[in-house]
C-alpha positions in Angstrom: 0.0 0.0 0.0 2.9 2.3 0.9 4.6 1.6 -2.4 1.4 2.4 -4.3 1.0 5.7 -2.5 4.6 6.7 -3.3 4.0 5.8 -6.9 0.9 7.9 -7.2 2.7 10.9 -5.6 5.6 10.5 -8.0 3.3 10.5 -11.0 1.5 13.6 -9.7 4.9 15.4 -9.2 6.0 14.5 -12.8 2.7 15.8 -14.2 3.1 19.0 -12.1 6.6 19.6 -13.4 5.5 19.1 -17.0 2.7 21.6 -16.5 5.0 24.2 -15.0 7.5 23.7 -17.9 4.7 24.1 -20.4 3.5 27.3 -18.9 7.1 28.6 -18.8 7.5 27.7 -22.5 4.3 29.6 -23.4 5.5 32.7 -21.6 8.8 32.6 -23.5 8.9 34.9 -26.5 11.4 32.5 -28.1 8.8 29.8 -28.6 8.1 29.7 -32.3 4.5 28.7 -31.6 3.9 31.5 -29.2 1.7 34.4 -30.3 2.9 36.8 -27.6 5.0 39.6 -29.1 7.2 41.6 -26.8 9.5 43.5 -29.2 9.3 44.6 -32.8 11.4 46.7 -35.3 10.0 49.5 -37.3 12.1 50.5 -40.4 11.9 53.2 -43.0 14.3 54.5 -45.7 15.9 57.9 -45.4 13.9 60.8 -46.7 10.1 61.4 -46.5 9.2 57.8 -45.5 11.3 58.3 -42.4 9.5 61.6 -41.7 6.3 59.6 -41.3 7.6 58.0 -38.1 9.5 61.1 -36.9 8.0 61.6 -33.4 7.4 57.9 -32.8 11.1 57.5 -32.3 11.0 59.5 -29.0 7.3 59.4 -28.0 6.4 55.7 -28.7 9.0 53.4 -27.2 6.0 51.2 -26.7 2.9 50.8 -28.8 0.2 48.8 -27.0 2.2 46.5 -24.8 4.9 46.0 -27.4 8.4 47.6 -27.3 9.4 49.2 -30.6 12.9 49.7 -32.0 13.1 52.3 -34.8 15.6 52.0 -37.7 16.4 54.2 -40.7 18.2 52.6 -43.6 19.4 53.6 -47.1 16.7 53.4 -49.7 18.4 50.6 -51.5 18.3 48.4 -48.4 14.7 48.8 -47.3 13.3 45.8 -49.3 15.6 43.5 -47.4 13.9 44.5 -44.1 10.8 42.8 -45.3 12.2 40.0 -47.4 14.5 38.8 -44.6 11.8 39.5 -41.9 14.3 41.7 -40.1 11.6 44.3 -39.4 8.0 43.8 -38.4 6.8 47.2 -39.7 8.3 48.6 -42.9 7.7 51.7 -44.9 8.8 51.1 -48.5 7.7 51.6 -52.1 4.1 50.4 -52.5 4.9 48.2 -55.5 7.9 46.6 -53.9 6.1 45.6 -50.7 3.0 44.4 -52.6 5.1 42.3 -54.9 6.9 40.7 -51.9 3.5 39.8 -50.4 2.4 38.4 -53.7 5.4 36.2 -53.6 4.7 34.9 -50.1 5.8 37.5 -47.5 3.6 37.4 -44.5 2.8 41.2 -44.3 -0.2 43.4 -45.0 -0.4 46.9 -46.5 -2.3 49.0 -44.0 -1.6 52.6 -45.1 -0.1 54.8 -47.7 2.6 56.4 -45.6 3.5 58.9 -48.4 1.5 60.0 -51.3 3.2 61.1 -54.6 6.0 63.6 -53.9 8.3 63.3 -56.9 9.7 66.2 -58.9 11.9 66.6 -61.9 14.3 69.5 -61.3 17.0 71.3 -63.3 17.8 74.4 -65.3 16.0 75.7 -68.4 16.5 78.9 -70.4 13.4 80.6 -69.1 13.0 78.8 -65.7 9.7 78.0 -64.0 8.0 74.9 -65.3 9.9 72.1 -67.1 7.9 71.0 -70.2 8.1 67.8 -72.1 9.7 69.7 -75.0 12.4 70.9 -72.6 13.5 67.3 -71.8 13.4 65.7 -75.3 16.9 64.7 -76.4 18.3 65.3 -72.9 19.8 63.1 -70.1 17.9 62.5 -66.9 18.9 60.9 -63.6 16.1 59.1 -61.8 15.9 57.5 -58.4 14.2 54.2 -57.6 14.6 52.3 -60.8 12.4 49.3 -59.7 10.4 51.3 -57.2 7.6 53.8 -57.5 9.8 56.7 -58.7 11.1 54.7 -61.7 7.7 53.3 -62.5 6.0 56.7 -62.4 8.7 58.3 -64.5 8.5 55.6 -67.2 4.7 55.7 -67.2 4.7 59.5 -67.7 7.3 59.4 -70.4 5.5 56.6 -72.3 2.2 58.5 -72.0 3.8 61.5 -73.6 5.3 59.5 -76.5 8.9 59.9 -75.2 11.1 56.9 -75.6 13.8 55.9 -73.1 17.3 54.9 -73.9 20.1 53.9 -71.6 22.8 56.3 -70.4 25.3 55.2 -73.0 23.0 55.9 -75.9 22.6 59.4 -77.4 18.8 60.2 -77.4 17.1 61.5 -80.5 14.6 64.3 -80.6 11.8 62.1 -79.2 13.8 60.3 -76.5 15.6 60.8 -73.2 18.5 58.9 -71.9 18.1 57.6 -68.3 20.6 57.0 -65.6 19.3 55.5 -62.4 20.6 56.7 -59.1 20.6 55.1 -55.7 19.1 58.2 -54.0 18.6 61.9 -54.2 22.2 62.7 -53.2 23.6 60.5 -55.9 21.3 62.0 -58.5 22.4 65.5 -57.5 26.0 64.6 -57.9 25.3 63.5 -61.5 23.4 66.8 -62.2 26.1 68.9 -60.5 28.8 67.1 -62.5 27.1 67.8 -65.8 26.5 64.1 -66.5 22.7 64.7 -66.7 20.5 67.7 -67.5 17.7 67.0 -65.1 16.9 64.7 -62.2 13.8 63.0 -60.8 13.9 62.9 -57.0 11.5 62.9 -54.2 11.0 65.5 -51.5 12.7 66.8 -49.5 15.7 66.3 -51.9 13.9 68.2 -54.7 13.7 71.4 -52.6 17.0 71.0 -50.8 19.0 70.3 -54.0 17.2 73.0 -56.0 18.4 75.5 -53.4 21.9 74.1 -53.1 22.5 73.9 -56.9 20.6 77.1 -57.7 18.2 75.3 -60.1 15.5 77.3 -61.7 12.9 74.9 -63.0 10.8 71.9 -62.0 8.2 69.4 -63.3 5.6 68.2 -60.8 5.4 64.5 -61.5 2.1 64.2 -59.6 0.5 66.6 -62.0 1.9 64.8 -65.0 0.8 61.4 -63.7 -2.7 62.8 -63.2 -2.8 64.0 -66.8 -1.6 60.7 -68.1 -3.7 58.4 -65.9 -6.9 60.3 -65.0 -6.1 59.6 -61.3 -5.6 62.5 -58.9 -2.4 61.1 -57.4 -0.6 57.8 -56.7 0.6 55.9 -53.6 4.4 56.3 -53.3 5.4 54.6 -50.0 3.3 52.0 -48.2 3.2 51.0 -44.5 3.4 47.3 -44.2 3.0 45.3 -41.0 3.6 41.6 -40.2 0.4 39.5 -40.2 0.8 38.9 -36.4 0.8 42.6 -35.7 -2.1 43.1 -38.2 -4.3 40.9 -36.1 -3.4 42.8 -32.9 -6.2 45.3 -32.7 -4.8 47.2 -29.7 -1.5 47.6 -31.4 -2.9 48.7 -34.7 -5.2 51.3 -33.1 -2.4 52.8 -31.1 0.0 52.7 -34.0 -2.3 54.9 -36.1 -2.9 57.2 -33.1 0.9 57.6 -32.9 1.3 58.2 -36.6 -1.5 60.9 -36.5 0.2 62.7 -33.5 3.5 62.7 -35.3 2.0 64.0 -38.5 0.3 66.9 -36.5 3.5 67.8 -34.8 5.4 67.9 -38.1 2.8 70.1 -39.6 2.9 72.5 -36.7 6.7 72.6 -36.2 8.1 72.7 -39.8 11.1 74.8 -38.8 12.1 72.3 -36.1 11.8 69.1 -38.2 15.4 69.1 -39.6 17.1 69.4 -36.2 14.7 66.9 -34.6 15.3 64.4 -37.5 19.1 64.8 -37.3 19.0 64.0 -33.6 16.6 61.2 -33.7 16.5 59.7 -37.2 19.8 60.1 -39.1 22.5 62.8 -39.0 22.2 63.9 -42.7 18.5 64.5 -42.5 17.4 67.7 -44.2 13.8 68.8 -44.4 13.5 72.4 -45.4 10.4 74.0 -43.9 9.0 74.9 -47.3 9.3 71.2 -48.4 7.5 69.6 -45.5 4.0 70.0 -47.0 5.3 68.8 -50.4 6.6 65.6 -48.7 2.9 64.5 -48.7 3.0 62.4 -45.6 -0.3 60.5 -45.3 -0.1 57.6 -42.8 -3.8 57.1 -42.4 -5.6 53.7 -42.3 -6.6 52.4 -45.7 -10.3 52.2 -46.5 -11.9 50.2 -49.3 -11.7 53.1 -51.8 -8.0 53.6 -51.2 -7.3 49.9 -51.5 -9.0 49.9 -54.9 -6.9 52.9 -55.9 -3.7 51.1 -54.9 -4.6 48.1 -57.1 -5.5 50.4 -60.0 -2.1 52.2 -59.6 -0.2 48.9 -59.6 -2.2 47.7 -62.7 -1.2 50.9 -64.6 2.5 51.1 -63.7 3.5 47.5 -63.0 1.4 45.2 -65.1 4.3 42.7 -65.5 6.9 41.2 -63.3 10.7 41.3 -63.8 10.5 38.3 -66.2 7.8 39.9 -68.3 4.9 37.8 -67.0 1.5 39.4 -66.5 0.6 40.2 -62.9 -3.0 39.6 -61.8 -3.1 42.3 -59.1 -6.9 41.8 -58.6 -6.3 38.2 -57.5 -3.5 39.3 -55.2 -5.7 41.9 -53.5 -6.8 39.6 -50.7 -3.2 38.8 -49.9 -2.0 42.4 -49.9 -4.7 43.9 -47.6 
């Protein structure tokens, strides 16, 4: 009888230890099957996309119950933050993020962080507005070859009957030669060195470089896109979140509250944006006060109308993948949003 009692106690103790171990495992953020998220990373590329999260870097060390680390990277490196799952929240070109999701990335597009904010700048004889006739036969530097800037530039040129040739080909009277640049600073170097006649860059680089290089003319690429497409504007940078975060209602609500508060602060403190960004985002940040509104930060939650507009934009500017295959963006819609 005594042996039986001891055996029962031993069995109960083993069961208790197993239960305690299971609970401990479920409380451990390292368990791959655990849905508890304690820390996430929020990344954006330098420039206007980073501006969308400006105040969050100091005001929102936590969103919901989750600690957030903020990171600013070079534009050329932002896609890797999603493809490698290094970041849980990513601001990047709408087409790039949507395409990664289409290929299996477990993220959702929840907002257009930045509306269209691209400009072609340079010098013309009379200054003011750059026309299509001004650029025919000229050399142009353009940022974002595979991103929204490159897509919008090529779409606008095609709609105006202007052919594109590479940088080593002399364009004829109905062509432009294109040299793609990694970012606004690289494009400005090409323009300053006389290697190109104009450059297509986003804000705040368009305003900053116009002042620095004493440029006298610009083309509003949003206006030209509207003429060509019939759409008022286009989504430039998207805010993508991991699927786990997407299903966390508390986190998502507080995220959009934080984004709205940051946007309000930026709008009300334009003269302070550069110094704040240099201290809290990256040292070379430059957001001239007159460029802040032109940066077109949006960062509001997408509704059904806006989702349809995103798909329409992708159908217009990116109907095929890198291999020339047709992309069915309508079928991908349920994956993206």
